[in-house]
C-alpha positions in Angstrom: 42.6 -42.6 -2.8 40.3 -44.7 -0.6 41.4 -47.7 1.5 40.1 -51.2 0.7 39.6 -54.1 3.0 39.6 -56.7 0.2 40.1 -57.1 -3.5 36.4 -57.5 -3.9 36.0 -53.9 -2.6 38.8 -52.7 -4.7 37.8 -54.1 -8.1 34.8 -51.8 -8.8 37.1 -48.8 -8.0 39.7 -50.3 -10.3 37.1 -50.6 -13.2 36.0 -47.0 -12.5 39.6 -45.9 -13.0 39.5 -47.6 -16.5 36.4 -46.0 -17.8 38.0 -44.8 -21.1 37.8 -47.4 -23.8 41.2 -46.6 -25.2 42.8 -47.1 -21.8 41.2 -50.5 -21.4 42.4 -51.4 -24.9 46.0 -50.3 -24.1 45.9 -52.4 -20.9 44.7 -55.4 -22.9 47.4 -55.0 -25.5 50.0 -54.5 -22.8 48.8 -57.7 -21.0 49.0 -59.7 -24.3 52.5 -58.4 -24.8 53.4 -59.5 -21.2 52.2 -63.0 -21.9 54.1 -63.2 -25.1 57.3 -61.8 -23.6 57.1 -64.2 -20.6 56.7 -67.1 -23.1 59.8 -65.9 -25.0 61.7 -65.6 -21.7 60.8 -69.2 -20.9 61.5 -70.5 -24.4 64.9 -68.9 -24.6 65.8 -69.2 -21.0 66.7 -65.6 -21.1 65.4 -63.6 -18.1 66.1 -60.2 -19.8 62.8 -60.8 -21.7 61.1 -60.4 -18.3 62.3 -56.8 -18.1 60.7 -56.3 -21.5 57.5 -57.8 -20.2 57.5 -55.4 -17.2 58.1 -52.4 -19.4 55.5 -53.5 -21.9 52.8 -54.1 -19.3 53.3 -50.9 -17.4 54.2 -48.8 -20.4 50.9 -49.5 -22.2 48.9 -49.1 -19.0 50.5 -45.9 -17.9 50.0 -44.3 -21.4 46.3 -45.1 -20.9 46.2 -43.5 -17.5 48.2 -40.4 -18.2 46.9 -39.6 -21.7 43.3 -40.9 -21.8 42.1 -41.4 -18.2 43.9 -38.4 -16.9 44.5 -40.1 -13.6 47.3 -41.7 -11.6 47.6 -45.5 -11.8 46.3 -47.3 -8.7 49.7 -49.1 -8.8 51.2 -46.3 -6.8 48.8 -46.7 -3.8 47.6 -50.3 -4.2 50.3 -52.2 -6.0 49.1 -55.8 -5.3 45.4 -55.1 -5.8 46.2 -53.2 -9.0 48.3 -56.0 -10.4 45.5 -58.5 -9.6 43.0 -56.0 -11.1 44.9 -55.9 -14.4 44.7 -59.7 -14.8 41.1 -59.9 -13.6 40.1 -57.2 -16.0 42.0 -59.0 -18.8 40.1 -62.2 -18.2 36.8 -60.2 -17.9 37.5 -58.7 -21.3 38.1 -62.1 -22.8 34.8 -63.4 -21.2 32.9 -60.3 -22.5 32.2 -59.0 -19.0 34.1 -55.8 -19.7 33.8 -54.1 -23.1 36.9 -53.5 -25.1 
């Protein structure tokens, strides 16, 4: 996996690792689930829901990578850029910049 000097350099690579439409859809569903579970954690003041959010987000994403993209998630080599990439791609999907 290449090295990146900035997130700006990393993001095109990140999008390339999410070329399969089903993988992007799984990432999007997982991110929606994360937002819902974080809201539940805040509303109930129960931090255990945050564990569910973590499992939801990574679970959907990793299913997309292992079964559809057939690649290893960038999380293993670039955890911070990958986390940011998930949310930038989520917003780009909402804005119509990335197809779902």
